[in-house]
C-alpha positions in Angstrom: -8.0 91.0 -29.8 -9.6 87.5 -30.4 -9.9 84.3 -27.9 -11.2 81.0 -27.8 -14.6 80.3 -25.2 -15.7 76.7 -25.0 -14.0 75.7 -28.4 -15.2 78.7 -30.0 -13.6 81.6 -31.5 -14.5 84.9 -30.2 -13.5 88.6 -29.9 -12.7 90.4 -27.0 -13.3 94.1 -26.4 -11.9 96.0 -23.3 -13.6 98.5 -21.5 -11.7 101.8 -21.0 -10.3 101.7 -17.8 -7.4 104.0 -16.2 -6.0 101.2 -14.3 -4.6 99.7 -17.3 -2.1 102.0 -17.1 -0.6 100.4 -13.5 -1.3 96.9 -13.6 0.7 96.3 -10.7 -1.6 98.4 -8.6 -4.7 97.2 -10.0 -3.2 93.2 -9.2 -2.6 94.6 -5.8 -5.9 96.3 -4.9 -7.9 93.5 -6.7 -8.9 96.0 -9.4 -12.0 94.2 -11.6 -11.9 95.3 -15.4 -14.5 94.8 -17.7 -14.6 93.4 -21.3 -17.0 92.2 -23.9 -16.6 88.9 -25.4 -18.9 88.3 -28.5 -19.4 85.9 -31.4 -21.4 86.0 -34.6 -24.4 85.3 -32.7 -23.6 85.5 -28.9 -22.2 88.4 -26.6 -21.6 88.5 -23.0 -20.0 91.3 -20.6 -17.4 89.7 -18.2 -15.6 90.8 -15.0 -11.9 90.2 -15.1 -9.6 90.1 -12.0 -5.5 89.8 -12.6 -3.4 87.8 -10.3 0.0 88.4 -9.7 0.3 84.5 -9.4 0.4 81.5 -11.1 -3.2 79.7 -11.0 -4.4 76.2 -11.4 -7.8 75.3 -12.6 -9.0 71.9 -11.9 -12.6 70.7 -13.8 -13.5 67.2 -13.0 -15.0 65.1 -9.8 -12.3 64.2 -7.1 -11.3 60.7 -7.5 -12.8 60.2 -10.9 -11.0 59.8 -14.4 -11.7 62.4 -16.7 -10.8 65.4 -15.0 -8.6 68.2 -16.8 -6.3 70.3 -15.0 -4.8 73.5 -16.6 -2.1 75.8 -15.1 -1.3 79.5 -15.9 2.3 80.5 -15.0 3.0 84.3 -15.6 5.9 84.4 -13.0 8.2 81.4 -12.7 8.2 79.7 -15.9 11.6 78.4 -16.8 11.3 79.7 -20.2 11.3 83.2 -18.8 7.7 83.6 -20.7 3.9 83.0 -19.9 3.6 79.3 -19.7 0.2 77.4 -20.2 -0.1 73.7 -19.5 -3.3 71.5 -19.6 -3.4 67.8 -19.1 -5.7 64.9 -18.1 -5.2 64.4 -14.8 -6.6 62.8 -11.4 -7.0 64.5 -8.1 -7.8 63.3 -4.4 -7.4 64.6 -0.9 -3.7 64.6 0.2 -3.2 63.2 4.1 -5.3 62.6 6.6 -4.4 65.5 8.6 -6.0 67.5 5.9 -9.4 66.2 6.2 -9.9 67.6 9.5 -9.8 71.3 7.9 -12.4 73.2 5.7 -9.6 73.9 3.2 -8.5 70.5 1.7 -5.0 69.7 0.3 -4.8 67.7 -2.8 -2.5 65.1 -4.5 -2.6 65.4 -8.5 -1.5 63.0 -10.7 -0.9 64.0 -14.8 -1.9 61.4 -17.3 -1.8 61.0 -21.3 -5.0 61.8 -23.0 -5.2 58.2 -24.0 -5.6 57.5 -20.2 -1.9 56.0 -19.8 0.1 56.9 -16.8 3.5 59.1 -16.3 2.9 62.2 -17.9 5.6 64.3 -16.7 5.0 68.2 -16.8 7.4 70.9 -15.4 5.2 73.3 -13.1 6.2 76.9 -11.7 9.9 76.1 -12.6 10.1 73.1 -10.8 11.1 69.7 -11.7 9.3 67.7 -14.8 7.3 65.0 -13.1 3.5 63.6 -13.1 2.9 63.6 -9.4 2.5 66.5 -7.2 1.0 67.9 -3.9 -1.1 70.8 -3.7 -0.4 72.0 0.5 -3.5 73.8 1.7 -1.8 75.9 4.4 -4.5 76.3 6.6 -3.0 76.1 9.5 -0.1 78.0 8.8 -1.4 81.6 9.4 1.4 83.5 7.5 1.5 81.1 4.4 5.2 81.8 4.9 6.4 79.0 7.5 6.3 76.0 5.5 7.8 77.9 2.4 10.7 79.1 5.1 11.3 75.7 6.4 11.6 74.0 3.1 14.4 76.8 1.7 16.1 76.2 4.7 16.4 72.4 4.8 17.3 72.7 1.3 20.4 75.1 2.1 21.6 72.7 4.7 21.2 69.9 2.2 23.3 71.5 -0.4 26.5 71.3 2.1 26.5 67.6 2.2 27.8 65.4 -0.5 24.5 63.3 -1.1 21.3 63.9 -2.8 19.8 60.9 -0.7 19.0 64.1 2.2 17.5 66.4 -0.4 14.3 68.2 0.3 11.2 69.1 -1.8 10.6 72.4 -3.3 7.2 74.7 -3.0 5.8 77.4 -5.2 2.7 79.0 -4.5 -0.2 79.0 -7.1 -4.1 79.8 -6.8 -6.4 77.3 -6.9 -9.6 77.0 -8.7 -11.9 73.8 -8.7 -14.7 73.2 -11.2 -15.2 77.4 -11.1 -15.1 77.7 -7.4 -12.2 79.6 -6.1 -10.1 77.4 -3.7 -7.7 79.9 -2.5 -3.9 80.0 -1.9 -2.0 76.7 -2.3 1.5 75.8 -2.1 2.4 73.3 -5.1 5.0 70.8 -3.7 7.5 68.2 -5.5 6.8 65.1 -3.7 9.8 63.8 -1.7 10.6 60.5 -3.5 12.6 57.8 -4.7 13.3 60.2 -7.6 14.1 63.3 -5.8 16.4 61.6 -3.1 18.4 59.9 -6.1 17.4 56.2 -5.0 17.3 53.1 -6.6 13.6 52.4 -5.6 14.3 48.4 -6.7 17.0 48.4 -3.6 16.7 51.4 -1.4 13.7 52.4 1.1 11.8 55.4 2.2 10.2 55.1 5.4 7.8 57.9 6.4 6.7 58.7 9.7 3.3 60.4 9.2 1.5 59.5 12.5 2.0 59.6 16.3 1.6 56.0 16.9 5.2 54.5 17.7 6.0 51.1 16.4 7.0 48.3 18.8 8.4 44.5 18.7 4.7 43.3 18.4 3.6 46.0 15.3 6.8 45.0 13.6 6.5 41.3 13.9 2.5 41.9 12.9 3.6 43.7 9.9 6.2 40.8 8.5 3.3 38.2 9.4 1.1 40.2 7.3 3.6 41.1 4.7 2.2 45.0 5.2 4.0 48.3 4.4 2.6 50.0 7.2 3.9 49.4 10.9 1.9 51.8 13.5 2.5 55.4 12.4 5.4 54.5 9.9 4.6 53.3 6.2 7.3 52.5 3.5 7.0 54.3 0.1 6.1 51.1 -2.2 6.8 52.8 -5.6 6.1 49.3 -7.1 8.0 47.1 -4.6 7.3 43.5 -4.1 7.3 42.8 -0.2 10.3 41.1 1.1 11.3 39.5 4.2 13.3 42.0 6.0 11.9 45.1 4.4 11.3 46.5 8.2 14.8 45.2 9.5 16.9 48.5 8.9 14.1 50.9 10.6 13.6 48.3 13.1 17.1 48.2 14.0 17.3 52.3 14.0 14.5 52.1 16.6 15.8 49.6 18.5 18.8 51.0 18.9 17.8 54.7 18.9 14.5 55.0 20.7 15.1 51.9 23.1 18.9 53.0 23.6 20.1 52.2 27.0 23.7 51.3 26.5 27.1 52.4 24.4 26.5 49.1 22.7 23.1 50.4 21.4 24.7 53.8 20.5 27.4 52.0 18.4 24.4 49.8 16.7 23.0 53.2 15.8 26.0 54.7 14.5 26.3 51.7 12.3 23.1 52.4 10.5 22.6 56.0 10.5 24.4 59.3 9.0 25.6 60.8 12.3 26.0 64.2 10.3 22.7 64.4 8.8 21.4 63.3 12.2 23.2 66.4 13.9 21.9 68.6 10.7 18.1 67.5 11.5 18.4 68.4 15.0 19.7 71.9 14.6 17.2 72.5 12.0 14.5 71.5 14.0 15.6 73.5 16.5 16.2 76.9 14.7 12.7 76.6 13.3 11.1 74.9 16.7 9.1 72.4 14.6 6.7 71.1 17.2 5.2 68.8 14.9 8.1 67.4 13.6 9.4 65.7 16.8 8.3 62.2 15.9 6.2 62.4 12.8 6.4 64.2 9.7 9.9 62.7 9.2 10.9 61.1 6.0 13.9 58.2 6.4 15.6 58.0 3.4 17.6 54.7 3.3 20.2 53.8 1.0 21.2 49.8 0.8 24.6 48.7 0.3 25.1 45.8 -1.9 26.4 44.0 1.2 23.6 44.4 3.1 24.5 47.2 5.4 22.2 50.5 4.8 22.7 53.9 5.7 19.5 56.1 7.2 19.1 60.0 7.0 16.5 62.0 7.9 14.4 64.9 6.1 11.6 66.9 7.5 8.1 67.5 5.5 5.1 69.2 6.9 6.6 72.0 8.8 3.6 74.5 9.5 3.9 74.3 13.0 7.2 76.1 13.1 9.0 79.6 13.7 7.1 80.2 16.7 3.6 78.8 16.0 2.3 76.2 18.7 -0.6 74.0 19.3 -3.5 75.4 21.5 -3.5 73.9 24.9 -6.3 73.3 27.6 -9.5 71.8 27.7 -10.9 73.3 24.9 -7.8 73.1 22.6 -8.6 72.5 19.0 -6.4 71.0 16.3 -7.3 74.1 14.0 -6.4 76.4 16.6 -2.7 77.4 16.5 -1.2 80.3 18.6 2.1 82.1 18.6 4.2 81.1 21.2 7.1 83.7 21.9 8.5 81.2 24.8 9.1 78.9 22.1 11.9 81.0 20.7 14.1 80.2 24.3 13.5 76.5 24.8 15.8 74.0 23.2 13.7 70.9 21.9 14.9 67.5 21.8 13.4 64.1 20.2 13.9 60.8 21.8 16.3 59.7 19.6 18.9 62.8 19.5 18.2 62.9 23.3 19.7 59.3 23.8 22.6 60.3 21.4 23.3 63.1 24.0 23.5 61.1 26.9 26.0 58.3 25.5 27.8 60.4 23.1 30.4 62.9 24.9 31.8 64.5 21.7 28.2 65.1 20.4 27.8 68.5 21.8 31.2 69.8 20.2 30.2 68.5 17.1 26.7 70.1 17.1 28.8 73.6 17.9 31.2 73.1 15.0 28.4 72.5 12.4 26.2 75.4 13.8 29.3 77.7 13.4 29.4 77.0 9.9 25.8 77.6 9.3 26.0 81.0 11.4 29.2 82.2 9.4 27.0 81.7 6.1 23.4 81.2 5.2 21.8 81.2 8.7 21.9 85.0 9.5 18.9 86.8 10.8 18.8 89.4 7.9 18.9 86.9 5.1 15.9 85.1 6.3 14.1 88.2 7.6 14.7 89.7 4.1 13.3 86.8 2.6 10.2 86.4 4.8 9.7 90.0 3.8 10.1 89.1 -0.3 7.7 86.2 0.2 4.8 88.2 2.0 5.4 91.0 -0.2 4.6 88.5 -3.2 1.8 86.9 -1.4 0.2 90.6 -0.6 0.8 92.3 -4.0 -0.5 89.5 -6.0 -3.8 89.8 -4.3 -3.7 86.3 -3.5 -3.2 86.6 0.0 -6.5 88.8 0.6 -8.3 86.5 -1.2 -7.3 83.5 0.5 -8.5 85.2 3.9 -11.8 86.1 2.7 -12.4 82.6 1.3 -11.1 80.8 4.4 -11.6 83.4 7.8 -11.6 80.5 10.1 -7.6 80.2 9.0 -7.1 83.7 10.8 -4.5 84.7 8.6 -2.0 86.9 9.9 -0.3 89.5 7.5 2.8 90.9 7.9 6.3 89.0 9.1 6.3 90.7 12.7 5.9 87.5 14.6 8.4 85.5 12.5 10.9 88.2 12.6 10.6 88.4 16.4 11.1 84.7 16.6 14.3 84.8 14.6 15.8 87.9 16.1 15.4 86.1 19.7 15.7 82.5 18.5 19.2 82.3 16.6 21.0 84.3 19.1 19.5 82.2 22.2 20.8 79.0 20.2 24.2 80.5 20.2 24.4 80.8 23.6 22.6 77.6 24.4 25.2 75.5 22.1 28.2 77.0 23.4 27.1 76.1 27.2 26.2 72.6 25.9 29.8 72.1 24.3 31.4 73.5 27.7 
């Protein structure tokens, strides 16, 4: 067979190997094949390992132009065949939290070869776009929790009549950077004006990415400085020009929701939020026990009306502390240490706004129970999500990617198998059945 190496045509001869008769086993066992690559003047013996998962290769310096990215997809291509894409690109570290871990997350942007921006490419069966995120999943020991959480929210969002609460999509790949294996990653579509069907010249996206709460003083400072950041909250700019009042929708939501102390505040809150969306978010947050989604890691999709009104909806992101995983506690605790906490399966979790809503809205428990029963009668069944978790774990392990990531990042303390997640689901769903029934009485 023939191939190309460094732009030169070469020939390839595979050494005889009985494992060619069972490639599925060869992939799962990480079997190494040998081949001879030669040209008219040179030859080399090469070791080849096949993966059962898409691969992204990045060649270039982080934060610098001139990077090339190639994506090889033998699994998920929309065309049903082997997809290979190559493009000029730019990549950098994604998120402040990522910097605290040895395994970094990245943001990737594709360019045309002439250096112009906006080259949209469809990857791994997902949408066509020029802007992508690579989740390192370092603190997700099973590498399943983000995937499960994303798919669950997408099920919930599919029941609504608006695109403005849609979540992202994520697919797995293996990453190689400048010839060095970087591990198992999640390639994620960004949640942005495009994915939410928002008008980026009119609508707004507020993103809460840190635990620093805003207040009147910080809102005033942001207005005075014409800043797109206020405390731990930022506005997705997408080419926006700052204007007076750009913080008004979020500040009104904040003052009436987080600072609620009367029924009048509740009325103000309900005049600017989608109440059903907030119910869905609270139930979802409790299903997964999203310990890092109580205040931060929330996107506020804000649809602005021509009359100055607006509707705010909540969308989750970065749900790695979920499905029973919790922060380590104690004097020697470390942000890197994630522990399975079975007690989360029988604990109702409240965040501030919803706690206030429950205090002043007497009909809320019954409405929550009504939504919950719809979910439990359709997509939210233990066997559905346990089967899905098992299928995804099989994909990670049989592809060989899980074992390679575990060797590359031993401090991540990967846990192969779905036992913890299954235990959590089997306890959590039925406990919530009882809790919500009692709450509505």
